[in-house]
C-alpha positions as CSV (number, residue, x, y, z in Angstrom):
1,X,129.1,129.0,90.6
2,X,131.9,127.0,90.9
3,X,131.7,123.3,89.4
4,X,132.4,121.8,93.6
5,X,129.9,124.3,94.9
6,X,127.1,122.6,92.6
7,X,128.4,119.2,92.8
8,X,128.1,119.4,96.5
9,X,124.4,120.4,95.7
10,X,123.7,117.2,93.5
11,X,125.2,115.1,96.2
12,X,122.7,116.9,99.1
13,X,119.8,116.1,97.2
14,X,120.6,112.4,96.2
15,X,120.8,112.0,99.5
16,X,118.0,113.9,101.0
17,X,115.5,111.7,98.4
18,X,115.4,108.8,100.8
19,X,115.7,110.7,104.3
20,X,113.1,113.4,103.8
21,X,110.8,112.2,105.6
22,X,112.9,112.2,109.1
23,X,112.6,115.8,108.8
24,X,109.7,117.6,110.9
25,X,110.5,121.0,110.1
26,X,107.8,122.9,108.3
27,X,110.4,123.7,105.2
28,X,110.5,120.3,104.6
29,X,109.2,119.3,101.4
30,X,106.8,116.8,101.6
31,X,105.0,119.6,103.9
32,X,104.8,121.1,100.7
33,X,102.9,118.2,99.1
34,X,99.2,119.4,99.9
35,X,96.4,120.1,97.7
36,X,95.9,123.6,99.4
37,X,94.8,127.1,98.3
38,X,96.4,129.3,100.5
39,X,98.4,131.0,97.9
40,X,94.8,131.6,95.2
41,X,94.6,133.2,92.9
42,X,97.2,132.0,90.9
43,X,98.5,134.8,89.3
44,X,102.0,133.6,88.6
45,X,101.1,130.4,87.1
46,X,97.9,132.3,84.6
47,X,100.2,134.8,83.8
48,X,101.9,134.8,79.9
49,X,104.9,134.3,78.7
50,X,107.1,134.4,75.3
51,X,108.9,132.3,74.0
52,X,110.4,133.5,70.5
53,X,107.6,135.2,68.8
54,X,105.2,133.0,70.2
55,X,102.8,133.9,73.1
56,X,101.5,130.7,76.0
57,X,99.1,132.3,77.6
58,X,99.7,130.1,80.9
59,X,102.8,128.8,82.9
60,X,102.1,125.0,83.0
61,X,103.5,122.5,80.4
62,X,102.3,119.2,79.9
63,X,105.6,116.7,80.4
64,X,106.4,114.3,77.4
65,X,104.4,111.6,78.3
66,X,105.6,108.7,75.9
67,X,103.0,108.1,73.2
68,X,103.2,104.5,72.7
69,X,100.9,102.9,71.1
70,X,99.1,105.6,70.3
71,X,99.2,105.5,66.7
72,X,98.2,103.6,63.4
73,X,101.3,100.4,62.7
74,X,102.8,103.3,60.2
75,X,103.5,105.6,62.8
76,X,100.2,108.1,62.1
77,X,99.1,109.6,65.4
78,X,95.7,107.8,65.6
79,X,92.4,109.5,67.5
80,X,93.2,107.4,70.8
81,X,96.3,110.2,71.0
82,X,94.5,113.1,69.6
83,X,91.7,112.8,71.6
84,X,94.1,112.2,74.9
85,X,95.6,115.6,73.6
86,X,93.0,117.3,73.2
87,X,91.0,116.4,76.8
88,X,94.6,118.5,78.2
89,X,94.4,121.6,76.3
90,X,90.6,121.7,77.0
91,X,91.7,121.7,80.5
92,X,93.6,124.8,79.9
93,X,97.0,123.6,79.8
94,X,99.2,126.3,78.6
95,X,101.9,124.3,76.3
96,X,101.8,120.2,75.8
97,X,104.6,118.6,74.1
98,X,104.2,115.1,72.7
99,X,106.4,111.8,74.1
100,X,109.5,111.3,72.2
101,X,109.5,110.7,68.8
102,X,112.3,108.8,67.2
103,X,114.0,110.3,64.1
104,X,116.2,107.3,63.8
105,X,114.5,104.8,62.1
106,X,116.7,102.6,60.1
107,X,119.6,103.3,62.1
108,X,118.8,102.6,65.6
109,X,117.7,99.8,65.7
110,X,115.9,99.3,69.1
111,X,112.8,101.8,67.7
112,X,111.4,100.0,65.1
113,X,109.5,96.9,65.1
114,X,109.9,93.7,62.6
115,X,108.2,94.7,59.5
116,X,109.0,98.2,59.8
117,X,106.0,98.3,62.1
118,X,106.0,101.0,64.8
119,X,104.9,101.5,68.4
120,X,105.8,105.5,68.6
121,X,104.4,107.8,66.9
122,X,106.6,109.0,63.6
123,X,107.1,112.0,61.7
124,X,109.8,110.9,59.4
125,X,108.3,108.2,57.3
126,X,106.4,109.9,54.4
127,X,103.3,111.8,54.0
128,X,101.4,108.9,55.0
129,X,101.5,110.0,58.5
130,X,101.0,114.2,58.1
131,X,97.2,114.1,58.3
132,X,97.3,113.0,61.9
133,X,99.7,115.6,63.3
134,X,97.8,118.5,61.5
135,X,94.4,117.1,63.2
136,X,96.3,116.9,66.6
137,X,97.5,121.0,66.2
138,X,94.1,122.2,64.9
139,X,92.5,120.6,67.8
140,X,95.0,121.7,70.5
141,X,94.7,125.4,68.8
142,X,91.0,125.3,69.6
143,X,91.1,125.5,72.9
144,X,94.2,128.4,72.8
145,X,97.1,126.0,73.5
146,X,100.4,125.3,71.9
147,X,101.7,121.8,71.6
148,X,105.5,120.9,70.5
149,X,106.7,117.6,69.0
150,X,109.2,115.7,71.0
151,X,112.1,114.8,68.4
152,X,114.3,112.0,69.9
153,X,117.9,110.7,67.9
154,X,117.0,107.5,69.5
155,X,117.4,104.9,72.7
156,X,120.6,104.1,71.9
157,X,121.6,101.9,75.2
158,X,118.8,102.3,76.8
159,X,116.2,100.8,74.0
160,X,114.7,97.2,74.4
161,X,117.0,94.6,73.1
162,X,114.5,92.4,71.5
163,X,115.9,93.4,68.1
164,X,118.7,91.1,69.3
165,X,116.4,88.0,69.2
166,X,113.6,88.9,66.4
167,X,116.1,90.4,64.0
168,X,119.6,89.7,64.9
169,X,120.5,93.4,65.1
170,X,122.8,95.0,68.0
171,X,121.5,98.1,69.9
172,X,123.5,101.2,69.3
173,X,124.8,104.1,70.9
174,X,127.9,106.8,70.9
175,X,130.1,104.6,71.7
176,X,130.7,100.6,73.2
177,X,128.6,100.6,75.8
178,X,126.1,98.2,77.6
179,X,122.8,97.7,77.2
180,X,120.7,99.3,80.1
181,X,118.4,96.0,80.2
182,X,121.1,93.4,79.1
183,X,124.4,94.4,80.3
184,X,126.2,91.4,79.0
185,X,124.6,92.7,75.6
186,X,127.1,95.3,73.7
187,X,125.8,98.3,72.2
188,X,127.8,99.8,68.6
189,X,129.5,103.0,68.6
190,X,127.5,104.7,65.6
191,X,129.6,106.2,63.1
192,X,130.1,109.9,62.0
193,X,128.0,109.0,58.4
194,X,125.1,107.6,60.7
195,X,124.7,110.5,63.1
196,X,125.4,113.3,60.3
197,X,122.3,111.3,58.8
198,X,120.1,111.8,62.3
199,X,120.4,115.0,62.4
200,X,119.7,116.0,58.5
201,X,116.3,113.6,59.8
202,X,115.8,115.9,62.5
203,X,115.9,119.1,60.4
204,X,113.7,117.4,57.9
205,X,111.4,116.4,60.9
206,X,111.3,120.1,62.3
207,X,110.3,121.0,59.2
208,X,107.4,118.9,58.8
209,X,106.3,119.7,62.0
210,X,106.4,123.1,61.1
211,X,104.3,122.9,58.3
212,X,102.2,120.8,59.9
213,X,101.2,123.4,62.3
214,X,102.3,122.3,65.3
215,X,104.3,125.1,67.3
216,X,107.5,124.3,68.5
217,X,110.5,121.7,68.0
218,X,111.8,119.8,72.0
219,X,114.6,118.0,71.7
220,X,115.1,115.3,74.4
221,X,118.7,115.4,75.6
222,X,118.4,113.8,79.1
223,X,117.6,110.6,81.5
224,X,120.1,108.5,79.4
225,X,118.8,108.3,75.7
226,X,121.0,109.0,72.7
227,X,121.0,112.5,72.5
228,X,122.3,112.4,76.3
229,X,124.8,109.9,75.1
230,X,126.0,111.7,72.6
231,X,126.8,114.6,74.8
232,X,127.7,113.5,77.9
233,X,131.3,112.3,78.5
234,X,130.3,109.3,80.5
235,X,128.8,107.9,77.3
236,X,130.4,109.3,74.6
237,X,134.2,108.4,75.3
238,X,135.1,108.3,71.0
239,X,138.5,109.2,70.1
240,X,138.1,110.5,66.5
241,X,135.6,112.5,64.7
242,X,133.9,115.4,64.5
243,X,131.4,113.4,67.5
244,X,134.5,113.0,69.9
245,X,133.9,116.4,71.1
246,X,130.7,115.5,73.3
247,X,128.9,118.8,72.3
248,X,129.4,118.8,68.8
249,X,126.0,116.4,68.2
250,X,123.5,118.2,69.8
251,X,125.1,121.8,68.9
252,X,125.1,120.6,65.0
253,X,121.4,119.2,65.4
254,X,120.2,122.3,66.9
255,X,121.7,124.3,64.2
256,X,120.3,122.2,61.4
257,X,116.7,122.7,62.9
258,X,117.0,126.3,63.2
259,X,118.3,126.5,59.5
260,X,115.7,124.2,58.1
261,X,112.8,126.0,60.5
262,X,113.7,129.5,60.1
263,X,114.6,131.9,63.4
264,X,111.1,132.0,64.6
265,X,109.9,128.8,65.4
266,X,110.8,127.5,69.2
267,X,113.4,125.1,69.7
268,X,112.8,123.5,73.4
269,X,115.4,121.0,75.3
270,X,115.0,119.1,77.8
271,X,118.0,118.4,80.0
272,X,119.8,116.5,83.1
273,X,122.2,118.8,84.6
274,X,123.8,115.9,86.2
275,X,123.5,112.0,85.9
276,X,123.9,111.9,89.5
277,X,125.8,108.6,89.1
278,X,128.6,109.0,91.1
279,X,126.3,110.6,94.0
280,X,124.4,107.5,93.5
281,X,126.5,105.2,93.5
282,X,129.3,106.5,95.2
283,X,132.0,103.6,95.4
284,X,130.1,100.9,93.6
285,X,131.0,102.7,89.9
286,X,134.1,101.2,90.5
287,X,133.0,97.7,91.1
288,X,129.7,97.2,89.3
289,X,131.3,96.4,85.6
290,X,127.9,98.1,83.7
291,X,128.7,101.1,85.4
292,X,132.4,101.8,85.6
293,X,133.1,103.3,82.3
294,X,130.2,106.0,83.1
295,X,131.9,107.7,86.1
296,X,133.1,110.8,83.4
297,X,129.8,112.5,83.5
298,X,129.0,116.3,82.9
299,X,129.4,118.0,86.2
300,X,126.5,121.0,86.4
301,X,128.8,123.6,85.3
302,X,130.2,121.5,82.1
303,X,126.1,121.3,81.9
304,X,125.7,125.0,81.9
305,X,128.1,125.8,79.4
306,X,127.0,123.4,77.2
307,X,123.4,125.1,77.7
308,X,124.5,128.4,77.2
309,X,126.3,127.3,73.7
310,X,122.9,125.7,72.5
311,X,121.0,128.8,73.4
312,X,123.5,130.5,70.5
313,X,123.1,127.9,68.0
314,X,119.7,128.7,68.3
315,X,117.9,126.5,71.4
316,X,114.9,129.1,73.0
317,X,113.6,127.3,76.2
318,X,114.9,124.3,78.8
319,X,113.5,121.9,81.2
320,X,116.0,120.9,84.0
321,X,116.1,118.2,86.3
322,X,118.6,115.2,87.4
323,X,119.3,111.8,86.4
324,X,119.5,108.5,84.2
325,X,117.9,105.3,83.3
326,X,120.4,104.0,85.9
327,X,119.2,105.7,88.9
328,X,115.6,105.7,87.1
329,X,113.5,107.7,90.3
330,X,115.7,110.9,89.5
331,X,114.1,111.6,86.2
332,X,111.0,109.6,86.9
333,X,110.1,110.6,90.8
334,X,108.3,108.2,92.4
335,X,105.5,108.4,95.0
336,X,108.3,108.5,97.8
337,X,110.4,111.2,96.3
338,X,109.9,114.5,97.6
339,X,107.3,117.4,96.3
340,X,109.1,119.8,94.2
341,X,112.3,117.2,94.3
342,X,114.3,119.4,91.0
343,X,113.2,123.2,91.9
344,X,117.2,123.9,93.4
345,X,118.2,122.4,89.8
346,X,115.7,124.8,88.2
347,X,117.2,127.9,90.1
348,X,120.6,126.8,89.7
349,X,119.5,127.0,86.1
350,X,117.9,129.8,85.8
351,X,120.7,131.5,88.3
352,X,123.5,130.9,86.1
353,X,121.3,132.3,82.8
354,X,120.4,136.0,84.4
355,X,124.6,136.2,86.0
356,X,125.6,135.4,82.4
357,X,123.1,137.7,81.2
358,X,122.0,134.8,78.2
359,X,119.7,135.6,75.5
360,X,118.0,133.7,73.0
361,X,118.5,134.9,69.7
362,X,114.9,136.5,70.1
363,X,116.6,138.8,72.5
364,X,114.6,137.5,75.2
365,X,115.6,135.7,78.4
366,X,116.0,132.1,78.1
367,X,113.0,130.1,80.1
368,X,113.6,127.4,82.5
369,X,110.6,124.8,83.3
370,X,110.8,123.4,86.4
371,X,109.5,119.8,86.7
372,X,109.5,117.1,89.3
373,X,106.2,116.6,91.6
374,X,105.1,119.9,91.3
375,X,101.2,119.4,90.8
376,X,100.3,121.2,94.1
377,X,99.3,124.5,93.3
378,X,100.3,126.5,96.0
379,X,104.3,124.7,95.7
380,X,104.1,125.6,92.2
381,X,103.0,128.8,91.8
382,X,105.4,129.7,95.3
383,X,108.5,128.0,93.2
384,X,106.9,130.8,89.7
385,X,106.8,133.5,92.3
386,X,110.1,133.1,94.5
387,X,111.9,132.5,90.9
388,X,113.0,128.7,91.0
389,X,111.7,128.5,87.6
390,X,109.3,130.1,84.9
391,X,107.0,127.6,84.1
392,X,106.2,124.3,85.6
393,X,105.9,121.0,83.7
394,X,103.1,118.3,84.9
395,X,103.1,115.0,83.7
396,X,101.3,112.9,85.6
397,X,99.2,115.0,87.3
398,X,97.6,116.4,84.3
399,X,97.0,112.5,83.4
400,X,95.3,112.0,86.8
401,X,93.2,115.4,86.5
402,X,93.3,116.9,82.7
403,X,91.1,120.0,84.3
404,X,94.1,120.9,86.5
405,X,94.3,124.2,85.0
406,X,90.9,125.0,85.0
407,X,90.1,124.2,88.5
408,X,93.6,125.8,90.0
409,X,92.4,129.2,88.3
410,X,88.9,128.7,89.2
411,X,90.1,128.1,93.2
412,X,88.7,124.9,93.7
413,X,91.6,123.3,94.1
414,X,90.1,120.5,96.7
415,X,88.4,119.1,93.4
416,X,91.6,118.2,92.0
417,X,92.0,114.6,91.3
418,X,95.3,114.2,92.8
419,X,98.4,111.8,91.2
420,X,99.2,108.6,93.4
421,X,102.6,108.2,92.1
422,X,102.4,104.8,91.6
423,X,103.3,104.7,87.8
424,X,101.8,102.0,87.1
425,X,98.9,103.4,84.2
426,X,101.5,106.1,83.2
427,X,105.1,104.0,82.8
428,X,104.4,100.6,84.1
429,X,101.7,100.0,81.2
430,X,103.5,100.6,78.1
431,X,106.5,99.2,79.3
432,X,104.2,95.5,79.5
433,X,102.9,96.5,75.8
434,X,100.2,99.0,76.3
435,X,99.4,102.9,75.9
436,X,99.6,105.5,78.5
437,X,96.9,105.6,81.4
438,X,96.4,106.1,84.9
439,X,95.5,104.9,88.0
440,X,93.2,107.5,89.4
441,X,91.7,108.4,85.9
442,X,89.9,105.8,84.2
443,X,89.3,107.7,81.4
444,X,93.5,108.5,80.7
445,X,94.1,106.9,77.2
446,X,90.8,105.8,76.7
447,X,89.3,109.2,75.7
448,X,88.8,108.1,72.1
449,X,86.4,105.5,73.4
450,X,84.8,106.6,76.8
451,X,82.8,110.5,76.3
452,X,83.9,112.8,78.8
453,X,80.0,113.4,79.9
454,X,78.9,109.9,81.9
455,X,75.0,108.7,80.0
456,X,72.1,109.7,82.0
457,X,70.9,106.3,83.3
458,X,67.8,105.4,81.5
459,X,66.4,103.1,84.0
460,X,67.0,104.2,87.5
461,X,67.9,101.6,89.5
462,X,68.6,101.3,93.6
463,X,72.0,99.9,93.7
464,X,73.9,98.7,97.0
465,X,77.4,99.0,97.2
466,X,79.4,96.9,99.4
467,X,82.5,98.1,100.4
468,X,84.2,101.3,100.4
469,X,87.4,101.1,99.0
470,X,88.6,103.0,96.1
471,X,86.7,100.8,93.4
472,X,83.8,100.8,95.8
473,X,84.1,105.1,96.1
474,X,84.6,104.9,92.2
475,X,81.6,103.2,91.7
476,X,79.1,104.8,94.1
477,X,80.8,108.3,92.8
478,X,80.2,107.5,88.9
479,X,76.7,105.5,89.1
480,X,75.4,108.0,91.7
481,X,76.5,111.1,89.1
482,X,74.5,109.4,86.4
483,X,71.3,109.2,88.6
484,X,71.0,105.8,90.3
485,X,70.3,105.9,93.8
486,X,73.3,104.3,95.8
487,X,73.7,103.1,99.2
488,X,76.8,102.7,99.9
489,X,78.2,100.3,102.5
490,X,81.2,100.1,105.1
491,X,81.8,97.9,107.8
492,X,84.9,100.1,109.6
493,X,83.9,103.3,110.1
494,X,86.6,105.1,108.0
495,X,86.4,104.8,104.6
496,X,89.6,104.0,102.1
497,X,89.4,100.1,102.6
498,X,93.5,99.7,101.9
499,X,94.1,102.8,100.9
500,X,93.6,103.5,104.5
501,X,97.4,102.0,105.4
502,X,99.1,102.6,102.2
503,X,98.6,106.2,102.9
504,X,100.1,106.2,106.5
505,X,103.4,106.3,105.6
506,X,105.3,109.5,105.2
507,X,106.3,108.8,101.7
508,X,103.1,107.9,100.6
509,X,101.4,111.6,101.3
510,X,100.3,111.3,97.4
511,X,97.8,108.4,98.2
512,X,97.0,110.1,101.4
513,X,95.8,113.0,99.1
514,X,93.7,110.9,97.3
515,X,92.0,109.5,100.0
516,X,91.2,112.8,101.4
517,X,89.7,113.5,97.4
518,X,87.7,110.4,97.3
519,X,86.1,110.9,100.5
520,X,85.7,114.1,100.3
521,X,83.8,113.7,96.8
522,X,81.6,111.3,98.1
523,X,80.6,113.5,101.0
524,X,80.0,116.2,98.6
525,X,77.6,113.5,96.8
526,X,75.9,112.3,99.9
527,X,75.1,115.8,101.0
528,X,73.4,116.4,97.4
529,X,72.0,113.2,98.2
530,X,73.4,111.3,95.3
531,X,74.8,108.8,97.7
532,X,73.3,107.3,100.7
533,X,76.6,106.6,103.2
534,X,76.3,103.7,105.9
535,X,79.6,103.4,107.7
536,X,80.3,100.9,110.7
537,X,77.8,98.7,109.3
538,X,78.1,95.1,108.5
539,X,75.9,94.1,105.3
540,X,75.0,90.4,105.5
541,X,73.4,88.8,103.0
542,X,69.8,88.7,104.5
543,X,69.7,92.3,105.1
544,X,70.6,93.1,101.6
545,X,68.0,90.8,100.4
546,X,65.6,92.6,102.8
547,X,66.5,96.0,101.1
548,X,64.8,95.0,97.5
549,X,68.1,96.5,95.6
550,X,68.0,96.1,92.1
551,X,71.8,95.5,92.0
552,X,74.2,94.7,94.4
553,X,78.0,96.1,93.6
554,X,80.4,93.9,96.0
555,X,83.9,95.6,96.8
556,X,85.0,93.2,99.9
557,X,88.5,93.8,99.5
558,X,91.0,90.7,100.5
559,X,91.4,88.4,103.7
560,X,95.1,88.8,104.7
561,X,97.2,85.4,104.3
562,X,99.5,83.8,107.7
563,X,101.4,81.0,106.5
564,X,100.9,77.4,107.8
565,X,104.2,77.5,108.9
566,X,105.7,75.7,112.3
567,X,106.2,77.8,115.0
568,X,103.9,80.8,113.8
569,X,101.3,80.5,117.0
570,X,104.9,81.0,119.4
571,X,105.9,84.5,117.0
572,X,104.6,87.6,118.1
573,X,103.5,88.1,114.6
574,X,101.0,91.5,112.9
575,X,99.8,92.1,109.4
576,X,101.3,94.5,107.9
577,X,98.4,96.7,107.1
578,X,97.2,96.4,110.6
579,X,100.5,97.5,112.1
580,X,99.8,100.7,109.4
581,X,96.8,101.5,110.9
582,X,97.8,101.4,114.6
583,X,101.3,101.6,114.9
584,X,101.0,101.2,118.5
585,X,101.7,97.1,118.0
586,X,104.9,97.6,117.5
587,X,105.0,98.1,120.8
588,X,109.1,97.8,122.0
589,X,109.4,95.8,119.3
590,X,113.1,96.6,117.7
591,X,114.3,93.9,115.5
592,X,111.9,93.7,113.0
593,X,111.4,90.7,110.3
594,X,109.0,91.8,107.2
595,X,107.9,88.6,105.4
596,X,107.2,89.3,102.2
597,X,109.2,91.7,100.0
598,X,106.2,92.9,97.4
599,X,105.5,96.9,96.9
600,X,103.2,96.0,100.5
601,X,106.5,94.5,102.4
602,X,108.9,96.9,101.8
603,X,106.7,100.2,102.0
604,X,105.8,98.7,105.5
605,X,110.0,97.9,105.7
606,X,110.8,101.7,104.6
607,X,108.2,102.9,107.1
608,X,109.8,101.2,110.3
609,X,113.1,101.8,109.5
610,X,113.3,105.3,108.8
611,X,110.2,106.5,110.9
612,X,110.5,104.0,113.9
613,X,114.0,103.4,113.9
614,X,113.5,99.9,114.3
615,X,116.1,97.1,112.7
616,X,114.6,95.8,109.6
617,X,114.6,92.4,107.5
618,X,112.9,91.5,104.6
619,X,112.1,88.0,103.4
620,X,110.9,87.4,100.0
621,X,111.0,83.9,98.2
622,X,111.2,85.2,94.5
623,X,114.4,86.3,92.7
624,X,113.3,90.1,92.8
625,X,112.2,92.6,96.0
626,X,109.5,93.9,94.5
627,X,108.9,92.1,91.7
628,X,106.8,93.4,88.6
629,X,106.4,97.1,90.1
630,X,107.2,99.8,88.5
631,X,111.0,100.3,88.0
632,X,111.4,104.4,89.5
633,X,109.2,102.7,92.6
634,X,111.6,99.7,93.1
635,X,114.6,101.0,92.5
636,X,113.9,104.4,94.9
637,X,112.5,101.9,97.9
638,X,115.3,99.3,97.5
639,X,117.8,101.9,97.1
640,X,117.4,104.3,100.3
641,X,116.5,100.7,102.4
642,X,120.1,99.7,101.5
643,X,121.6,103.3,102.5
644,X,119.5,102.6,105.6
645,X,120.9,99.2,106.5
646,X,117.6,97.3,105.8
647,X,118.6,94.3,105.0
648,X,117.5,92.2,101.9
649,X,116.9,88.7,101.4
650,X,115.9,87.1,98.5
651,X,115.3,83.4,96.7
652,X,115.0,82.8,101.1
653,X,111.7,80.4,102.3
654,X,110.9,80.9,106.1
655,X,110.7,77.4,107.3
656,X,110.1,78.3,111.1
657,X,109.3,80.6,113.7
658,X,110.2,80.8,117.3
659,X,109.1,83.3,120.3
660,X,112.3,85.1,119.2
661,X,113.2,84.4,115.8
662,X,112.2,83.4,112.2
663,X,114.1,80.2,110.4
664,X,114.7,80.8,106.9
665,X,116.2,78.7,104.3
666,X,118.4,80.7,102.3
667,X,119.8,80.5,98.5
668,X,123.2,81.5,98.2
669,X,124.0,80.1,94.9
670,X,126.1,82.4,92.0
671,X,123.0,82.9,90.6
672,X,120.9,84.6,92.8
673,X,120.1,88.2,91.5
674,X,121.8,91.2,93.8
675,X,118.7,92.0,95.8
676,X,120.3,95.8,95.8
677,X,120.7,95.8,92.0
678,X,118.9,99.4,91.2
679,X,121.1,100.0,87.6
680,X,119.2,97.2,85.9
681,X,116.2,96.7,85.6
682,X,113.9,93.3,86.1
683,X,113.1,92.4,82.5
684,X,109.0,91.9,81.5
685,X,108.4,88.2,82.1
686,X,107.7,87.7,78.3
687,X,111.1,88.8,77.5
688,X,113.6,86.3,77.9
689,X,117.2,86.5,78.5
690,X,119.5,84.4,77.2
691,X,122.5,85.9,79.2
692,X,120.7,85.6,82.4
693,X,122.8,83.8,85.2
694,X,120.9,80.5,86.4
695,X,119.7,79.8,89.9
696,X,121.7,76.8,91.8
697,X,120.1,74.3,94.5
698,X,122.6,75.8,96.8
699,X,121.3,76.8,100.4
700,X,121.9,77.4,103.9
701,X,119.5,77.5,106.5
702,X,119.9,80.9,108.8
703,X,117.7,82.1,111.9
704,X,116.5,86.0,111.8
705,X,116.5,87.5,115.5
706,X,112.9,88.9,116.1
707,X,111.2,91.0,118.3
708,X,108.3,91.6,115.9
709,X,107.1,89.4,112.5
710,X,105.5,91.3,110.1
711,X,103.2,89.7,107.5
712,X,103.1,91.2,103.9
713,X,102.6,88.2,101.8
714,X,99.2,89.7,100.3
715,X,95.7,88.8,100.7
716,X,93.4,86.5,99.0
717,X,90.1,87.8,97.0
718,X,86.7,88.0,99.9
719,X,84.2,86.8,97.4
720,X,82.2,85.1,100.4
721,X,79.6,87.5,100.0
722,X,79.2,87.3,96.7
723,X,78.8,83.8,96.3
724,X,76.4,83.7,99.0
725,X,74.6,86.5,97.3
726,X,74.3,84.4,94.6
727,X,73.1,81.5,96.1
728,X,70.6,83.4,97.9
729,X,69.0,85.0,94.9
730,X,69.9,88.5,96.6
731,X,69.0,90.6,93.7
732,X,68.4,90.3,90.3
733,X,71.5,91.7,89.2
734,X,75.3,91.2,91.3
735,X,78.8,92.2,90.2
736,X,82.2,91.5,92.2
737,X,84.9,94.1,91.3
738,X,88.0,95.3,93.3
739,X,90.1,92.7,95.2
740,X,87.2,90.8,96.2
741,X,87.4,89.7,92.4
742,X,91.3,90.0,92.0
743,X,93.4,91.0,94.1
744,X,95.2,94.1,92.3
745,X,95.9,98.0,92.0
746,X,94.5,100.9,92.7
747,X,94.9,101.1,88.2
748,X,92.6,97.6,88.0
749,X,90.2,98.8,90.9
750,X,89.1,102.3,89.8
751,X,89.1,100.9,85.9
752,X,86.8,98.2,86.7
753,X,84.6,100.5,89.1
754,X,84.0,103.1,86.2
755,X,83.3,100.9,83.7
756,X,80.7,99.2,85.3
757,X,79.3,102.3,86.7
758,X,79.1,103.8,83.3
759,X,77.0,100.8,82.3
760,X,75.0,99.7,84.9
């Protein structure tokens, strides 16, 4: 296995993560992304496996999904965190892993809040936090599951830079590296003394975890966090001292942990086989200042040799992936990434260990855990059967459905609630200051306050639900399960609302799975008499009033925006959502201009380019393309749109239309952000960047040729029927939720619908 060969594999994989939608062969990764049960029973997934002297009951590992803000302010795990994990243990998961737990408070300035508070759970503080960990371990064990604590030496250069503003302290790193969020901000190299202290902290934390009853330690060594920074020459360019050699810090940390916990306590290590930065950015590695230093990263072969040394030091198990924060969509695969995207990576690691006859200190083969969009039971089963991995790691699929294992084991695959890959609840929510949640599972992150069992309706009501989008279907399913008589009314002949056009691009296969799931659940409830379904029906106010409903819930959605700009009547235009539903409206158009660079606009642009072969230009008024969207999803679409030649114009205002062109006024000042920048994130609105360039007033007029103009400018909440219902006193109780209340995402729609349906 030569270095050259493995690096070519990385290049091929990175390139394929944008163009797989153009493949029509049956072995295309996307074709595996269906919730089918052709390989049932899943004897490989549900076979036990031994790790050190511990046996896991099955091959499913819950990924570390950052438990930020799931603790008291002193770091003690709270009931929110406990119930969150108990739900996944009860659902049958073999091994659970916590989110990252820093062991560098007081050293890495980015992990501690002002006043020595913490949004991370802690195990290093004092005995005040131990009871939370003991309760967590005991509760998980009650269901026959195991749980590892994920320890991290820190965040380093990928830590939030608020410490500079709040406490006048700089972030740290392995060497003098730029901060990920604000590259102009330097991260100072840690001293060997500080690193030695972190290692000692790691040994103590592992010993405390063992005493607390936790089943193993899991080291966070990937994604460009501090452990990765110290063990990768891309980030570690130290010239002197023990930790100038990039392997030493990781090996010393493992040895210290092994010394403190003994030979029988499992140690797991998470690692990226390659940062894949050179393969991602190619010539930009020399031209972008914040990337220049990172070109000399570990090759796959370097990493495999390091992993072999880690095993000798005491590691029992690995999970492997690609990438880091600077190409964030790789370690956080969004909706558009193909299913099983890193199976080739786990296969490489497994083959290397087998060829080298690598054994753990317990004399066992070292299990390799595969990661990356494996929440489809047939795909997960095949990966293990084919020897591409020993276990599969599921993160977001277990947030979407904590009973994934139970349902897969029982063959009820069509009842598994699928993840949609939006990452708005599981990642973006805590980036914005919240805690882990899920767009399609309203209980995730609220298990401590929302009981699993729905309360039976004491006063059964006759309820009309107007609109069968995600909020309407979620409400109808929940309310009918409580015993209410629910009539679900949809003016279109199909169910789904805006999920229908949203599921049409091939990169939205997860969205299609979710739509199919909702429709199946509604049809099943209809068969059982819980829901009366009426499609192709326009629910006017007079008709609703005549039905004598006790309550009416409006989920009408939005009205698409058409700009009042000179010449719009001359242009050949279509709404993005209409075009996705009726692709024939594209006609012979090849030069397309998408007005609106939000999520819908960019997904439509991607579809037009990759699936329809159009020349595409996206026009956005704001400084950032896909402003506010989850970083991984933004990065993925922007990077591969640039690769395909899609022109992105930010800070651009449409001023007029002609029959075959769009006229814009484009800001051309030096302060305009690079629309193709995927190596630096858009900061949340509440975080000021004092070093940001100011956008000047300089503009120029441009004319864009267009055979077809596609509007993706969002929509206005359509509350007209609700307001008319209020005036007409259509029912005793009226509610307005979903997009007709406020245009939003599945996250807000499903959450509001579920909570209202529980209480009505």
